[in-house]
N, C-alpha and C positions, 0 to 999 in steps of 0.2 A: 494313597491315603483316602481318596474319595470313596472307594469301594468298602474300606474298613468302617468308615463313618456310617455308610448306608446299612451295612450288616449290623452294626451296633444299634442303630436306631430301630431296625426291624426287630432285633431281639428284645429291645426295651418295650416296643409296642406289644409284642407277643406276651411279655411278662406282665404288662399292665392289664391286658385282657384276661389273662389267667388269674391274676390277683383280684380283679373285679369279680370274676365268677366265684372265687374262694370267699371273698368278703360277703357277697350276696348269699351264698349257701350257708356260711357261718351265721349270718344274721337270721336267716329263716330257721336254722336249727336252734338257735338260742331262743327265738320266739316260740317255737314249738315246745321246747323243753320247759320254758316258764309257763306256757299255757297248760301243759299237762300237769305240772306241779300244782298250779292254782286250782284247777277243777277237780283234782283227785281228792277223795275223802281222806281225812278231815280237811275241809276247805281252808284255803289260805294258810296252810302250814307247810314248812319246808324242813327237811332233814339237813343236818350240817354237810353231809357228803354231797347232796344235790346242790346245796348252796355253793360249795367249793367248785363243783363241776360247772355251774352256770357262771361263776366269776372267772374261771379259767377260760371258758369259751368267749366271754365278754372281752377279756384281755387279748385273746388271739385276734378278735375282730379289730380291736383298737390298734394293735401292732400292725395288722394288715393295712389299715388306713394310713398309718405313719409311713410304711414302706411305699404305699401308693404316692404319697406326697413327695417322698424323696425321688422316686422315679420320674414324676412329672417335672420336678425342678431340674433333674438331670437332662431331660429332653429340652426344656426351655433354655437353660443356661449353658449346656454342653459340658458341664463339669459338676463334680460332687462337692458340696460344701462340708468341710470337716465338722463344723459346729453342729450340724444336724445329727451326725452320728454320735457325737459326744454328749449332746443334750439328752439322748435316750439312755446312754450307758452310765450317766453320772447319778441316776436315781438310785437310792438305797434298795438293796434286795429285800423282798418281803421275808418275814420270819415264818418258819414252818414249825410243825409240831416237834420235829427233831432238834430244833434250835430254840430252847426255852429263853424267855426274856431274862435279862440280868436284873435282879432286884437288889437294892442296897439293903444290907442287913444292919440293923441298929444294935448297938451293943447293949446288953441287958445290964442296967445298973447305973 
């Protein structure tokens, strides 16, 4: 059992290092993207597609930070806490263009 715990800890440390690299690269890419958008003429305007791309990248970085927190807690406590996984999955899914908002219709009259 001791060797399995060591292998597991080694894998988690490797995952933490790779996740840190991915978070740093994602943050740099997000900063570069926003910098290019801001200085490109016309100044301080952003197209909706670019805005969605930057929000998507921002969310990817935030999810990476949450995964990093879960991995650190797993190393510290030696177990995964189920409430961490359910707190992220219980948030409502964002609406997309293919899923229009439901509007209440008033009856005429």
